[in-house]
VMD Tcl script that draws the C-alpha trace (Angstrom):
set ca {
  {-7.98 -15.63 -53.74}
  {-7.33 -15.34 -50.02}
  {-3.73 -15.00 -48.86}
  {-2.41 -18.16 -47.22}
  {-1.09 -16.11 -44.31}
  {-4.69 -15.14 -43.44}
  {-5.85 -18.72 -43.10}
  {-6.72 -19.93 -39.57}
  {-3.96 -21.92 -37.92}
  {-4.27 -24.17 -34.88}
  {-1.28 -24.72 -32.57}
  {-1.54 -27.51 -30.02}
  {0.34 -27.58 -26.70}
  {-0.02 -29.40 -23.40}
  {-3.60 -28.66 -22.22}
  {-3.67 -25.55 -24.44}
  {-4.91 -24.93 -27.99}
  {-3.98 -21.65 -29.68}
  {-5.96 -20.46 -32.71}
  {-4.67 -17.60 -34.86}
  {-3.96 -16.56 -38.42}
  {-0.70 -17.33 -40.14}
  {2.46 -18.66 -38.53}
  {3.44 -15.59 -36.52}
  {1.88 -15.34 -33.04}
  {2.01 -12.47 -30.54}
  {5.13 -12.68 -28.31}
  {3.01 -12.60 -25.13}
  {1.50 -15.94 -26.20}
  {4.75 -17.87 -25.85}
  {3.90 -21.51 -25.01}
  {5.70 -21.41 -21.65}
  {3.53 -18.49 -20.45}
  {0.14 -19.86 -21.47}
  {-2.22 -20.60 -18.56}
  {-3.07 -24.21 -17.82}
  {-5.71 -25.93 -15.70}
  {-5.62 -29.48 -14.44}
  {-9.24 -30.45 -15.24}
  {-10.02 -28.12 -18.17}
  {-8.57 -27.50 -21.63}
  {-7.71 -23.88 -22.47}
  {-8.50 -22.50 -25.93}
  {-6.99 -19.10 -26.78}
  {-8.37 -17.36 -29.89}
  {-6.01 -14.64 -31.17}
  {-7.15 -14.37 -34.79}
  {-7.18 -10.96 -36.49}
  {-9.58 -10.42 -38.19}
  {-11.86 -12.47 -35.91}
  {-13.19 -15.86 -36.92}
  {-16.87 -16.34 -37.61}
  {-18.77 -18.69 -35.30}
  {-19.18 -21.63 -37.76}
  {-15.46 -21.61 -38.56}
  {-14.51 -21.50 -34.88}
  {-16.92 -24.30 -34.01}
  {-15.57 -26.48 -36.85}
  {-11.96 -25.93 -35.77}
  {-12.78 -26.88 -32.20}
  {-14.63 -30.03 -33.23}
  {-11.56 -31.22 -35.19}
  {-8.72 -30.16 -32.89}
  {-9.92 -30.58 -29.30}
  {-8.47 -33.59 -27.48}
  {-10.46 -36.81 -27.47}
  {-12.93 -37.03 -24.58}
  {-12.49 -33.30 -23.81}
  {-15.45 -32.39 -21.58}
  {-14.67 -28.78 -20.60}
  {-12.84 -25.86 -22.18}
  {-11.98 -22.31 -21.14}
  {-12.54 -20.13 -24.18}
  {-10.21 -17.13 -24.02}
  {-12.09 -14.87 -26.42}
  {-13.29 -11.43 -25.34}
  {-17.05 -11.15 -24.74}
  {-17.71 -14.70 -25.97}
  {-19.89 -15.27 -22.93}
  {-22.02 -12.18 -23.57}
  {-22.89 -12.41 -27.26}
  {-23.94 -16.09 -27.26}
  {-20.82 -17.64 -28.81}
  {-20.04 -19.81 -25.78}
  {-23.60 -21.13 -25.45}
  {-23.73 -22.14 -29.14}
  {-20.41 -24.00 -28.87}
  {-21.56 -25.76 -25.70}
  {-24.82 -26.86 -27.35}
  {-23.27 -28.03 -30.62}
  {-20.20 -29.80 -29.22}
  {-22.00 -31.05 -26.07}
  {-19.22 -29.80 -23.79}
  {-18.87 -27.33 -20.92}
  {-17.60 -23.89 -22.01}
  {-16.25 -21.21 -19.63}
  {-16.08 -17.85 -21.42}
  {-15.70 -14.15 -20.48}
  {-18.56 -11.63 -20.59}
  {-16.16 -8.75 -21.20}
  {-12.65 -8.06 -22.54}
  {-10.15 -10.63 -21.28}
  {-6.48 -9.94 -20.52}
  {-3.57 -12.34 -20.17}
  {-1.35 -10.81 -17.47}
  {2.42 -11.42 -17.18}
  {1.74 -13.48 -14.05}
  {-0.33 -15.94 -16.11}
  {-3.67 -14.77 -14.69}
  {-6.61 -14.42 -17.06}
  {-8.58 -11.34 -15.95}
  {-11.92 -10.14 -17.32}
  {-12.35 -6.36 -17.25}
  {-15.90 -4.99 -16.83}
  {-17.28 -8.50 -16.55}
  {-16.49 -12.02 -15.35}
  {-16.20 -15.63 -16.44}
  {-19.42 -17.55 -17.10}
  {-19.89 -21.32 -17.29}
  {-22.20 -22.66 -20.01}
  {-23.47 -26.23 -20.28}
  {-25.64 -27.74 -23.02}
  {-29.22 -26.65 -22.56}
  {-28.55 -24.81 -19.27}
  {-28.37 -21.15 -18.30}
  {-25.00 -19.59 -17.66}
  {-23.42 -19.48 -14.18}
  {-21.04 -16.83 -12.87}
  {-17.49 -17.89 -12.10}
  {-15.71 -14.67 -11.03}
  {-13.37 -12.34 -12.91}
  {-10.00 -13.99 -12.18}
  {-8.40 -17.26 -13.25}
  {-6.76 -18.72 -11.26}
  {-9.17 -17.47 -8.62}
  {-7.71 -16.34 -5.26}
  {-9.34 -17.56 -2.04}
  {-11.31 -14.31 -1.58}
  {-12.74 -14.29 -5.13}
  {-16.04 -15.95 -4.21}
  {-16.70 -13.43 -1.40}
  {-16.08 -10.28 -3.43}
  {-19.34 -9.08 -5.04}
  {-19.30 -7.93 -8.63}
  {-21.50 -4.95 -7.66}
  {-20.97 -3.58 -4.11}
  {-24.07 -3.59 -1.90}
  {-23.34 -0.03 -0.70}
  {-21.81 2.44 -3.14}
  {-22.05 6.14 -2.11}
  {-22.41 8.64 -4.96}
  {-18.88 10.01 -4.46}
  {-17.26 6.63 -5.11}
  {-16.95 4.33 -8.10}
  {-15.66 0.75 -7.79}
  {-13.70 -0.94 -10.58}
  {-12.42 -4.52 -10.42}
  {-8.65 -5.00 -10.81}
  {-6.70 -8.25 -10.73}
  {-5.54 -7.68 -7.12}
  {-9.02 -6.74 -5.81}
  {-10.89 -3.42 -6.05}
  {-10.10 0.09 -7.20}
  {-12.12 2.88 -5.54}
  {-11.99 6.22 -7.31}
  {-14.02 9.36 -7.94}
  {-16.98 9.45 -10.31}
  {-15.23 11.38 -13.12}
  {-14.58 9.85 -15.55}
  {-17.18 7.16 -15.02}
  {-14.95 4.39 -16.44}
  {-11.27 5.38 -16.06}
  {-8.70 3.25 -17.90}
  {-6.86 0.48 -16.09}
  {-3.24 1.61 -15.96}
  {-0.19 -0.63 -16.08}
  {0.44 0.21 -12.43}
  {-2.95 -1.24 -11.42}
  {-2.68 -4.32 -13.64}
  {0.78 -5.18 -12.33}
  {-0.12 -5.08 -8.63}
  {0.70 -8.47 -7.05}
  {-2.33 -10.62 -6.24}
  {-2.41 -11.84 -2.64}
  {-4.22 -15.21 -2.61}
  {-5.42 -14.75 0.99}
  {-6.74 -11.17 1.07}
  {-7.96 -8.54 -1.40}
  {-6.10 -5.34 -2.19}
  {-8.18 -2.14 -2.26}
  {-6.66 0.74 -4.23}
  {-8.01 4.16 -3.18}
  {-7.99 7.23 -5.44}
  {-6.36 8.02 -8.76}
  {-3.66 10.49 -9.88}
  {-5.23 13.84 -10.72}
  {-8.67 12.76 -9.51}
  {-10.93 14.29 -6.90}
  {-9.72 13.21 -3.42}
  {-12.09 10.77 -1.76}
  {-13.27 11.58 1.79}
  {-12.93 8.69 4.24}
  {-16.63 8.43 5.17}
  {-18.00 7.06 1.86}
  {-14.97 4.80 1.36}
  {-15.48 3.35 4.83}
  {-19.23 2.95 4.22}
  {-18.55 0.97 1.04}
  {-15.90 -1.31 2.56}
  {-17.87 -1.85 5.76}
  {-20.69 -3.35 3.68}
  {-18.40 -6.10 2.35}
  {-18.61 -9.58 3.90}
  {-17.03 -9.70 7.34}
  {-14.28 -12.10 6.28}
  {-13.09 -9.57 3.70}
  {-13.26 -6.38 5.76}
  {-11.41 -7.98 8.69}
  {-8.33 -8.57 6.56}
  {-7.40 -6.49 3.57}
  {-4.59 -4.36 2.15}
  {-5.34 -0.68 1.41}
  {-3.15 1.11 -1.12}
  {-3.35 4.87 -1.79}
  {-3.09 5.87 -5.44}
  {-2.38 9.52 -6.10}
  {-2.96 11.81 -3.10}
  {-5.22 9.57 -1.01}
  {-2.76 8.60 1.73}
  {-4.75 10.24 4.51}
  {-8.01 8.59 3.43}
  {-6.44 5.12 3.23}
  {-4.97 5.38 6.74}
  {-8.15 6.78 8.26}
  {-10.30 4.05 6.71}
  {-7.81 1.39 7.77}
  {-7.93 2.56 11.37}
  {-11.75 2.68 11.36}
  {-12.09 -0.80 9.88}
  {-9.66 -2.29 12.39}
  {-11.41 -0.62 15.35}
  {-14.91 -1.65 14.30}
  {-14.30 -5.13 12.89}
  {-11.55 -6.27 15.26}
  {-9.48 -7.33 12.26}
  {-6.01 -6.60 10.91}
  {-5.78 -3.97 8.18}
  {-2.54 -3.13 6.38}
  {-1.92 0.11 4.50}
  {0.88 0.37 1.95}
  {2.75 3.56 1.12}
  {1.53 3.65 -2.48}
  {1.03 1.69 -5.67}
  {4.72 2.00 -6.58}
  {5.73 0.52 -3.21}
  {4.08 -2.76 -4.26}
  {5.85 -2.90 -7.60}
  {3.12 -1.23 -9.66}
  {4.21 0.88 -12.62}
  {6.96 0.58 -15.16}
  {9.61 2.24 -13.01}
  {9.62 0.15 -9.89}
  {12.51 2.11 -8.43}
  {10.84 5.51 -8.58}
  {9.39 7.17 -5.51}
  {5.76 6.31 -4.79}
  {4.47 9.68 -5.91}
  {1.97 7.99 -8.26}
  {2.08 10.90 -10.71}
  {0.02 13.24 -8.57}
  {1.18 16.79 -7.89}
  {-0.67 16.91 -4.56}
  {1.72 14.34 -3.12}
  {4.77 16.45 -2.35}
  {6.91 14.04 -0.32}
  {7.85 10.39 -0.20}
  {6.57 8.72 3.00}
  {9.13 6.99 5.18}
  {6.57 4.42 6.38}
  {6.10 1.98 3.50}
  {3.59 -0.27 5.25}
  {1.59 0.02 8.48}
  {-0.62 -2.42 10.36}
  {-3.79 -1.33 12.18}
  {-5.31 -3.39 14.98}
  {-8.15 -2.52 17.33}
  {-6.97 -0.73 20.47}
  {-3.33 -0.45 19.33}
  {-1.28 2.35 17.81}
  {-0.36 2.04 14.11}
  {2.61 -0.29 13.73}
  {5.20 0.45 11.06}
  {6.29 -2.88 9.56}
  {8.17 -1.66 6.47}
  {10.02 1.62 6.21}
  {12.88 3.44 4.60}
  {15.50 5.01 6.81}
  {15.41 8.79 6.95}
  {19.13 9.24 7.60}
  {22.09 7.86 5.70}
  {24.25 5.53 7.74}
  {23.62 2.41 9.79}
  {20.11 1.00 9.19}
  {17.50 1.38 11.88}
  {15.73 -1.27 13.92}
  {11.93 -1.35 14.01}
  {11.90 2.01 12.21}
  {14.18 3.72 14.77}
  {17.60 5.20 13.97}
  {20.01 6.44 16.63}
  {21.10 10.04 16.10}
  {23.56 9.91 19.01}
  {23.80 8.18 22.38}
  {20.78 10.07 23.78}
  {18.47 10.80 20.85}
  {16.66 8.65 18.30}
  {14.64 9.31 15.14}
  {11.59 7.10 14.69}
  {9.52 6.62 11.53}
  {5.80 7.25 12.13}
  {2.95 7.36 9.66}
  {2.87 11.18 9.56}
  {6.64 11.55 9.17}
  {9.33 11.40 11.87}
  {9.55 11.62 15.66}
  {12.69 12.99 17.34}
  {12.70 11.64 20.90}
  {14.92 10.53 23.72}
  {16.43 7.16 22.93}
  {14.90 5.53 26.01}
  {11.61 7.44 26.25}
  {8.40 6.37 24.47}
  {5.96 7.85 26.96}
  {4.10 9.88 24.31}
  {3.88 7.12 21.70}
  {0.11 6.71 21.93}
  {-0.49 10.30 20.79}
  {2.42 10.81 18.40}
  {2.10 7.54 16.48}
  {-1.57 8.32 15.83}
  {-0.96 11.75 14.27}
  {-2.72 11.89 10.87}
  {-0.75 11.87 7.66}
  {-0.69 14.98 5.46}
  {-0.03 14.30 1.77}
  {1.49 17.76 1.34}
  {3.68 18.07 4.42}
  {5.67 15.51 6.41}
  {5.84 16.15 10.15}
  {8.90 16.14 12.35}
  {7.52 15.82 15.87}
  {9.37 16.80 19.05}
  {8.09 15.45 22.32}
  {7.81 17.09 25.71}
  {11.38 16.13 26.65}
  {12.76 17.97 23.62}
  {10.66 21.08 24.31}
  {11.74 21.08 27.96}
  {15.45 20.94 26.97}
  {15.53 23.16 23.88}
  {19.25 23.98 23.92}
  {20.33 20.36 23.48}
  {17.27 19.22 21.47}
  {17.48 21.99 18.88}
  {21.18 21.30 18.31}
  {20.31 17.65 17.58}
  {17.40 18.79 15.43}
  {19.69 20.93 13.26}
  {21.90 17.88 12.70}
  {18.90 15.79 11.68}
  {17.56 18.47 9.33}
  {20.90 18.71 7.54}
  {20.85 14.95 6.89}
  {17.25 14.59 5.69}
  {16.43 14.22 1.96}
  {15.82 17.43 0.06}
  {12.31 16.38 -1.00}
  {11.42 16.15 2.69}
  {13.00 19.32 4.10}
  {11.46 21.45 1.35}
  {7.90 20.80 2.61}
  {8.60 19.84 6.25}
  {6.48 21.09 9.17}
  {7.60 20.97 12.80}
  {5.20 19.83 15.53}
  {5.52 19.79 19.32}
  {3.47 18.01 21.96}
  {3.78 21.02 24.31}
  {4.05 24.70 23.33}
  {7.51 26.13 24.06}
  {8.00 28.26 27.14}
  {7.99 32.04 26.81}
  {11.66 32.17 27.78}
  {12.61 29.90 24.84}
  {10.93 31.94 22.11}
  {14.21 33.27 20.69}
  {15.59 29.73 20.32}
  {12.69 28.63 18.12}
  {12.63 31.79 15.98}
  {15.01 30.61 13.18}
  {13.12 27.31 12.79}
  {9.78 29.13 12.59}
  {11.11 31.42 9.86}
  {12.37 28.42 7.87}
  {9.54 25.90 8.32}
  {6.57 28.06 9.27}
  {4.64 28.31 12.55}
  {4.92 25.37 14.91}
  {2.09 22.86 15.09}
  {0.98 21.86 18.57}
  {-0.67 18.52 19.39}
  {-3.98 19.14 21.17}
  {-6.26 16.39 22.38}
  {-6.32 13.04 20.58}
  {-4.09 13.81 17.61}
  {-5.48 17.22 16.67}
  {-2.83 19.59 15.30}
  {-3.25 23.32 15.89}
  {-1.00 25.95 14.35}
  {0.51 28.09 17.06}
  {0.05 31.83 16.46}
  {3.04 33.48 14.88}
  {3.06 36.56 17.14}
  {4.66 34.87 20.17}
  {7.60 33.90 17.98}
  {8.20 37.37 16.56}
  {10.91 39.66 17.79}
  {9.64 41.71 20.74}
  {8.84 45.26 19.80}
  {10.56 48.04 21.78}
  {8.38 49.32 24.55}
  {7.05 52.87 24.07}
  {8.41 55.73 26.12}
  {6.54 56.12 29.45}
  {3.88 58.78 29.57}
  {5.08 61.67 31.74}
  {1.53 62.37 32.79}
  {0.32 60.52 35.88}
  {-1.58 57.36 35.00}
  {-5.16 57.42 36.28}
  {-6.32 54.64 38.51}
  {-8.13 51.85 36.67}
  {-11.90 51.82 36.91}
  {-13.39 49.45 39.41}
  {-15.76 48.07 36.79}
  {-14.02 45.65 34.38}
  {-14.31 46.38 30.66}
  {-17.18 44.66 28.86}
  {-16.65 41.37 27.14}
  {-17.10 43.06 23.79}
  {-14.29 45.51 24.59}
  {-12.03 42.70 25.63}
  {-12.87 40.90 22.42}
  {-11.85 43.86 20.27}
  {-8.64 44.83 22.07}
  {-5.73 42.63 21.05}
  {-3.31 44.19 23.54}
  {-5.44 44.08 26.68}
  {-3.45 42.30 29.41}
  {-4.82 38.88 30.24}
  {-6.78 38.61 33.47}
  {-6.07 35.26 35.15}
  {-9.11 32.98 35.12}
  {-11.14 35.35 32.90}
  {-9.48 36.38 29.63}
  {-6.29 35.08 28.00}
  {-4.67 34.98 24.58}
  {-6.75 34.49 21.50}
  {-7.18 30.88 20.43}
  {-7.29 29.81 16.79}
  {-8.40 26.24 16.23}
  {-11.16 23.72 16.91}
  {-13.27 24.13 20.05}
  {-15.66 21.44 21.29}
  {-18.70 23.20 22.72}
  {-19.96 22.66 26.27}
  {-23.23 24.51 25.60}
  {-26.42 24.29 23.60}
  {-28.49 26.88 21.74}
  {-31.90 27.91 23.05}
  {-34.10 27.60 21.08}
  {-32.55 24.82 19.01}
  {-31.66 26.09 15.48}
  {-32.60 24.35 12.25}
  {-28.92 23.57 11.59}
  {-28.80 24.38 7.89}
  {-25.47 25.07 6.11}
  {-24.95 28.82 5.66}
  {-27.15 29.70 8.66}
  {-25.88 32.63 10.77}
  {-26.26 32.39 14.55}
  {-25.65 34.83 17.42}
  {-24.67 33.94 20.97}
  {-26.57 36.14 23.46}
  {-24.34 35.18 26.39}
  {-20.76 34.14 27.08}
  {-20.13 30.55 26.00}
  {-17.27 28.15 26.70}
  {-15.74 25.07 25.14}
  {-12.61 22.94 25.31}
  {-9.79 22.29 22.86}
  {-10.33 18.54 23.08}
  {-13.58 16.57 23.48}
  {-14.44 15.09 26.80}
  {-14.74 11.29 26.40}
  {-18.16 9.99 27.46}
  {-18.23 8.57 30.96}
  {-18.95 4.85 30.76}
  {-20.44 4.68 34.21}
  {-22.92 7.51 33.73}
  {-25.73 7.77 31.21}
  {-25.37 10.35 28.47}
  {-27.00 13.53 29.74}
  {-27.15 15.17 26.29}
  {-30.68 15.54 24.99}
  {-31.40 13.20 22.09}
  {-32.00 16.16 19.75}
  {-28.73 17.91 20.64}
  {-25.91 17.36 18.13}
  {-22.24 17.63 18.96}
  {-21.05 21.16 18.08}
  {-17.49 21.96 16.97}
  {-16.54 25.56 16.21}
  {-13.45 26.97 14.51}
  {-12.41 29.73 16.89}
  {-10.86 33.00 15.76}
  {-11.89 35.39 18.55}
  {-12.24 32.92 21.45}
  {-9.98 33.46 24.46}
  {-8.09 30.90 26.48}
  {-9.41 30.76 30.04}
  {-7.89 27.86 31.96}
  {-6.09 24.63 31.26}
  {-8.43 21.85 32.39}
  {-5.73 19.28 31.78}
  {-6.03 16.04 29.82}
  {-8.14 14.85 28.22}
  {-10.16 18.04 27.71}
  {-7.19 20.38 27.14}
  {-7.67 24.14 27.48}
  {-10.92 25.99 28.06}
  {-11.93 28.67 25.54}
  {-14.47 31.44 26.13}
  {-16.54 33.30 23.53}
  {-17.85 36.76 24.42}
  {-21.56 37.61 24.35}
  {-22.73 38.65 20.90}
  {-20.29 36.38 19.05}
  {-21.39 35.32 15.58}
  {-20.99 31.85 14.07}
  {-21.88 30.33 10.71}
  {-22.91 26.72 9.99}
  {-20.50 25.19 7.44}
  {-21.51 21.51 7.61}
  {-24.13 19.29 9.24}
  {-23.76 15.52 9.54}
  {-27.03 13.70 9.93}
  {-27.97 10.16 10.80}
  {-30.70 8.93 8.53}
  {-32.77 11.78 7.08}
  {-33.44 14.24 9.89}
  {-31.44 13.81 13.08}
  {-28.32 16.04 13.18}
  {-25.45 14.39 15.06}
  {-22.53 16.72 14.27}
  {-22.53 20.46 13.47}
  {-19.42 22.35 12.30}
  {-19.41 26.13 12.88}
  {-17.13 28.99 11.82}
  {-16.44 31.95 14.10}
  {-17.37 35.05 12.06}
  {-17.30 37.64 14.86}
  {-14.27 39.46 13.46}
  {-15.76 39.71 9.95}
  {-18.05 42.49 8.70}
  {-21.74 41.64 8.90}
  {-23.78 41.67 5.70}
  {-27.52 42.30 5.61}
  {-27.79 40.05 2.56}
  {-24.51 38.14 2.23}
  {-23.60 36.74 -1.15}
  {-22.36 33.13 -1.40}
  {-19.02 34.36 -2.76}
  {-18.29 36.20 0.49}
  {-18.09 33.00 2.49}
  {-17.40 30.20 -0.01}
  {-13.61 30.09 0.40}
  {-13.48 30.64 4.22}
  {-16.25 28.07 4.72}
  {-14.42 25.50 2.63}
  {-11.13 26.01 4.47}
  {-12.72 25.87 7.91}
  {-14.79 22.84 6.97}
  {-11.64 21.03 5.86}
  {-9.79 21.95 9.09}
  {-12.70 20.87 11.32}
  {-13.08 17.65 9.35}
  {-9.46 16.80 10.09}
  {-10.07 17.47 13.78}
  {-13.16 15.24 13.80}
  {-11.29 12.46 12.00}
  {-8.47 12.69 14.55}
  {-10.99 12.30 17.37}
  {-12.66 9.32 15.73}
  {-9.30 7.61 15.19}
  {-8.73 7.47 18.95}
  {-10.13 4.28 20.55}
  {-11.57 6.13 23.57}
  {-13.65 8.38 21.32}
  {-13.98 6.16 18.23}
  {-17.79 6.38 18.32}
  {-17.82 10.16 18.85}
  {-20.34 11.49 18.07}
  {-21.36 8.49 16.02}
  {-19.54 6.00 13.85}
  {-19.39 6.87 10.15}
  {-20.78 4.26 7.81}
  {-24.17 3.16 6.63}
  {-26.83 5.83 7.01}
  {-24.52 8.85 7.06}
  {-25.51 12.00 5.22}
  {-23.59 15.26 5.04}
  {-25.05 18.69 4.22}
  {-22.73 21.49 3.07}
}
mol new
graphics top color blue
foreach p $ca { graphics top sphere $p radius 0.5 }
foreach p [lrange $ca 0 end-1] q [lrange $ca 1 end] { graphics top cylinder $p $q radius 0.2 }
display resetview
């Protein structure tokens, strides 16, 4: 004899019928929280063990309201296994049922995971209705399966919009943080990455989002999850520049209320994220610098205005997307460069402008005060950046900061950060005793370029050879004959070659003189020498001696064949191998490729060079 507590029970409420077993119902199904629709009756089936189809159909025929013409059947996968169609045919009513597991969220939304709602009518085929109920305004525009989905990216539907993550595992679980994200009725939220997952590069993410309908990609909210802050900001800037829309980027999932501990820092349980960003939300618009709209103050004390806190009467600390900017209180002349500096998930930046570098005595005293007042989680991983390298006479002043926070980073070109060599900041070595023997006159013939290249202490000759330059160099030359441009290929330069530390923007009034088959070449210099400062926007000029060796680390192609961007690594200072093994170059290639990629992304984020050398998106292909 069956226990009475196992018998099906039907509970009727206003526009809702609840079917279960026994008198006790799950607490999340409290009558006040049940979803209701104006023109449709909701039927929630929460029986365990499940009811068979004849029993369910009989209960509905007896307990549905009189003249009920449409129901929403909240029963997981009822729209996939034929249950909904049978009920619609037998009861002659419209049935809306899910094709996958259905969840009742605390907000009252009914969300179908790995599926969507389907509408069934007697004798008719089913019709898709979207995954969310109530449906936000953008629901009908968001495709269930994206039209463009690069192999590095997987897309999973979440109540607030889309979740883009890496391909492993193929179906990651929906966490409480993702399910509790607030749903904006006017625009979708795109979550990028996952804690502990493989970081997503910006190119495939941008390609996927760019293929969405124009109304969606012109207005959306991007949210990094895990250590994807840099990717979210880069993609947001690209979308705004190319679509002319308004893209917002939040500081993290926790900043929007996701997760059980809403008051915790937005670290999103990922060890790669070492600091808590001060900018909680930024807005990207075409042709404008990123605008910080929500922030947390870096210093205790009076709150800031528009992300700016006064340190004293003359200095201010401004929140930027990459960290903080210490500047004169009434000087924003460098805002276009500094506010565009890329974010680093591992290290916040504290940027000092040209005015601070020019007046180091006063600026460094203010800087010490600021550093003492910053949070510990920030100062422990902080990096210092300057828009102009310090003068030789001020080296001793910067020495203690370099020892504490590492070599200074210098801003070169459109937001490219280059680590200044540590040797200029070291204590000067005592000069050797003079040679009592008479010094012979120097030879009239200058030393060869190879000799200059191998002698670190050769005095610089103005206009010919200067200090070594380590960083990205944008080539002004082409190879003859044109190489095949395959990753791992070793090349030799038969003659002296030059480049600049920042790309020259294409002249709008003159046609492009570059041959169609010539890609843009960027090389990571180790042995190149500074020659002259060409001034903005090209920066310094760098010269490579004849016989220099370079190695191809990445080739970006448009379509199948045409190379548009080649990344090279300067290998002149390394021993040459007759038959190099992959292990010899795997780690250096990966590090240089990552550094050059950051430089290329910084260039593409700048409006003047946003299409340099071509816009990422549909049709891109990268060889490594």
